[in-house]
N, C-alpha and C positions, 0 to 999 in steps of 0.2 A: 609561418606554417597556420597559426591560428590571428589573421589579422582583421579582427572587428573593430570596426568604427566607434569611437571613445564615446559613451554615453555621460552626459551632465549628470554629476551625482548630487541626489537631493539630501541635503543636512537639514531639513525641517525637524527641531526638536520633538514636534507632535508625533511625527512620523519614525523617526528612531526609538521614541520612547515606546511604541505601539509595538515595533518589531522585537524590541526588547521584553516584551513583558507579554505578550497575546499569546498563550498554547505555549510558554514556555517554562522549562522545568528547572533549570539553572545555566547560567552564564560563567564562563572561567576564562578570562580575567573580567567581569563586569564593567571596572569603570575604563580599563583600558578599551575594550571593544567600545564602548561609547563615544571617548575620544578619536578612535579610530574614523566612526561612522559619523563626527561631525565634523572632522578633518576637512572633506571634502576630495577625499584619496579614492581613486578605485580602488575596492577592493577585490582580492581572488577568494571567492566561496567557494569550497571545496565540500562535494558529497560524493559519498561512494556506495553502491548498491550491488550486492551480489546476484548474479540471476540464478536464484534458488528455486524459483516458480516461472510459469509463464506468464501471470498475472500480477500487476500491483494493484493492490486495496487500498481503500482510504484510509486505512491507518499508517501506511508508508507516506500514504499522498498527504498527512499532517506537515512530514519534514519538508515534500517539495514545494507544499505553498509556502512555506518560511523561506524558501529557498527565492521563491516569485517574489516575495516581499524584498528582499535583498536588490532583487534584479530590478524592481520597479523604482529603486533608489538610485539605480545606476550601477551597481555594481557588478564583478564577471562572475559567472558561476561555472566552476569547475567540476562538471558530472563525469564520477569515475565508474565504469562498469567493471565491476572485478571478476573476468573472463578468468584470471589467474587463481584470485583469491577465494573463489568458489569451490575449486577443488581443492582447498584447506579446510574450508567450513569455519564460520566464525562461533565460537563458543558461548558468545555473548549471551544469557538471559537462557542457555541450555544446561538440563540437569542430567544428561548423558549424552556419549558422544555423538558428535554429529559424521553420519556418513560422508564419503569422498563422492562429488561429483563427476560422471564421467564429462568427456569434454564433447560427446555428443548430447548428452543431455543439457550443458551448457548452453550449445550451440541452437538446440532447439528453444530452449528458454528465453534467450536472445531475440528470436523473430521479430517480435511487436514491440520490444523494451522503446525504443527511441521515439513510436508514434505514441504509446502511452503517455511518457514523460512529455511529449507535444501537448498533451490534453492541458497541461498546467505552466508548463515554462515556454516561453519565448526561445526556440530553437535557434534563431538567427544570431542571438546571444549568448548562447551556451557552447563552452567548449565540451564534446564529448572525446573523453578517453578509455581506452582501456587498458587498466594496468599488466597485462602481461606482455605490453609495447617495453616496459621497461623490468617488470619482475622477473621475467624469463633469461634477462643479461646476467642476473647475480651470481656470484659463483660461491663456494662454500666459504672462502674467506669472508667475503661481503657479509655470508649469513651470523658468522662467528662474530665479527666486529657488532651487528646490532644486537645478538644475544649477550653481550659483555655488558650492553646497558641497562639489563632486567636483572632482579634474582628470581629463584624458586621461591622465596619468602614470598614477594611481591602478587606472582601468579597466584600463589594459595591464599592469599589475602581476597579473590576476587570470591563475591557469595557463590556464584554456580560451582566453581573448582572447588572451594571449602567445603560447602554442602555434599558433593561428591566425594571429596578424599574421606570425609567424616565418616560415610558410607561405607567405604570401601570400592566405591565404582571407578571405572577405569578414567584416567587422562590422558591421551596422547600427548607425545612431545610437539607434535604435529597442530595441536591446539595452543600450545604455549606461542608458536611462532606466529599466529596471525595478528595479534596486536603489534610485534613489529613490524610485519610486512605493511598493516593497514598505514602505520606511523611513518614508514617509508613512502608510502604513497604522498604523504603532506611533504615531505622534504622535495620530492621529485617535482610536483606541479609548484611549488613554491606558493603554499595556501597561506592567508592572512587570517582565515578563519575557518575554522570546519565547523558543519552543521551536523545533528545526528541525532537518534532516539535517546532516550536517558540511559539505557540499557547498553548503550556504545560508551559510556563513558571511559572507562579505561583504556579502550581503544584510542578514543579520540585524544587521552593527553599523552599516549605515547608518541603522538605525533609530536607533542611538544619537546619530550624528550630528544627525539632522533633529531629534530631539527637545530635544537641548541646544540647537539652533539658536532653536528657539520658547519656549524657558524653562523645558522641563520636566524633571525626572530624568530621566536614561537608562537605559533598561531594561538587565537584566542577561541574559544569553543562555545556552542550553544545548544543545549539539548532541549528538545522539544517534548511535550507532554505525551503520554500513551493514550492511547484512543482504544476503547475495549469494543469488542464484538456486538453484534446485535444480541445476544443473550447476556450480555456483561461480563462473559470471561475474557482473556486475552484474546486478539483477534488472530483466528488460526484458521487455514483452510482444512485441516484435521478435524475442526469441530463444525465445519460447516455456517461458521458466523461470521464471515467478511461479505464485503461490500466490495467489488471490483470496479476500478474506473472504467472497464470496458464492460459491465455488464449492460445489458438493455435498458434503455431508460425504464422500461415497465417494470423490469426487476428489479434495479435501483431502486425506484419509487415505491416497492411493495416490501422489499428488505428494509428500508428506512420505516416505514409503518409498522413493521414488528420490533423496531427496539423497545428496551424496557423504558418506562416515562423517567427512571431516575437519571437516564443517558442523555435526555433530550437537551438539557443545556450545554453541555460538553461538546454535542456534536455540532452547537449552533457555533459555537466557539472557534472550537478546532475544523470546521468543516465548511464554513460559509464566510462571506463578508459580511454580514451583518454587521453593524458598529455593537461597541460592547454595550452602549446605554441603551440599545433597545433587547440586546441579549438580556440585560439586566430587568426591564421590563417583563420580558417574558417568565423567566423566573420566579418575580412576584406573583405573576399569573398563575403560575403553576402550584407556587405555594399557599395561594390563596383559595386553590380551587374555582377560580371565578370564570373558567373557561375549559372545555373537555380536553385534555391531552392531546386526544386523536386527532381534535381540527389543528393543534399546535404542531404536531408531526407532520401532519398534510403541508403545512408552509415550510417546516423543516424538508422534505422529501423533495417539495417544488424548488426550493433555493438550490440545494444539492445538486438534482438531476440537471438544473440550469446551466450549472458551472461547466457541466461535461458537455452538453448536447444542446443549450439555447432554451430559450422560454417558452418557445414554439413547441417542441419536444415533452417539455416538462410538463406545460398544461394537457398534451393530449395525454401523457401517464396518469396523470390526476384523474382526468376524463376516464381512462380504462381503470382505473381503480375502483372510482366509486361507482362504474357499472357495475363489476366485477364482484365486488365483496360488501358495496352497500345497496345495490338494487340487484344483486345476484343476477346478472345480465353476461352478457360477451363482450370481449375488445373489438372495435373497430376494425382493426386488421388482424386478421389471424394467417398465421403462414401455411401453406399446405404442401403435403408430399404425396405425389401419387405411387401408388400400388399397383401391381398386377392383381386382376381379380382373382381371389382365391390363395392369392399368397400371404405368409407370414407377416403381420405387423410390423410384430418385434425385430424381424429380420432388416425390413424397410429403414425403420426408426431409428436401429443401430448402425444403418451402414450411413444414414444420411446427417450422424452425430447427433439425433434429437434426444437422445439415451446413451449414454457412454458405452452401453454393452447388452447384449442379451440377458445376462445374468443383474444389470441392474434393472430390466424390466421387470423380471421375474420377482425382483424383491419390491418392487413398487406396486406390482400387483399383491404380493403377499401382505405390503402393508396397508392395502387400501388408498393408495394414493393416485389411482387413474380412474377418472369418471369419464363416462358416458354423457354429455350434456345435452344430448338429445332427449335423453330418458331420466336424466339426472339421478342415474346410479353408478354406484363403483362398478368395475370391469373385474371379475374376477378370473376369468379363464385366460390363461397366461398363453394360450396358441391362438387367440383369435385372429381370425382372416379378414382381408378385405373382401366385403361383400357388398355394403351400400356405405354411402357418404357418411361419415363419422366426425364429430368434432370430441376432440379428447382433450381432456385439461389434465395436466401430467404435474403431479405435486401441487404447490401452493399458486402459482404463477404461470404457469407454462401452458399455452393452449398450441393445439395442431389439428390441422383440416387434415383426414385420411379421405383421397379421392381414388377408386378403384377406377383401373382403365381394361 
């Protein structure tokens, strides 16, 4: 079914050391994995992601970039989309019970996942699997056998469960099942290595237990360092501090420019291919205050946008940023919306998806976040209609031209 041509495995000690150390939180078992990587054998590198949202942000992309490093050494990536596990809900790093997603939600979230992953991985050498393929076939006897491998005490030792239990919070038995199911994925796809975020360590180790139970060699584990959002907190859509791999180049550039200065080194390390020696030089420059952090962030933004859109688009995003935020000008290209003369601008923008809804439009107006660039003033009238041509600035980085017809 998956008849990929074998790629020659690169066993360069320098490449292996970089893979095992850059942006890595923990390797388990380190010596064993290093031995595998130097052996010349092509490994099956497993990674799973639940489609709990429509977008992949660059915090999640840290793990994808590590998969790319394995791929570039000639190893096989087994990318598991958790269409089944998304309905259970991963409790990792969650301090309250996670809601169950409907199959409709999951189907909608999956629409562009492959395309987004393809911005980082070579899809022609990636196995894309959906774990519903095998998990839907498990019966109650199978689940009981998996459950016998773990104790309630082990589950309650997990930090998030322990804290929730102490506070009297609800813990569903469904949540206890999640690591069993993720571990079963490792058995089913015969994973040699599983890669994930550090908050996934318990789930990743569950894969070793289940593989051993069924007589397979235990997978090694590599966890990556967590990347904070633009405001220094955990990257979360809820807090509006994410940078998505699908963000427009100008939006991506602008969000990176809004980073806390303390995150510059980490973003260079986890989100770019800049050599470690060059990053050390940048860090020294920041510590000595010999260069404006804004200019260093400009280089960082250009590097990250280039990875997803190419150098030409990155340079254009940089030029637009300078024009808008340093010279107080307008971007070279502004998307336009045609609106019937006298019709509601809010209705038209909500219909076109420029704003998510009319209530969002009203909220932005009340917060003073919509400007008429022609007169350089905030718009206060929520019921403004299309009368003359306008250029609106919505929020920090979005521009739209209103053309009455």
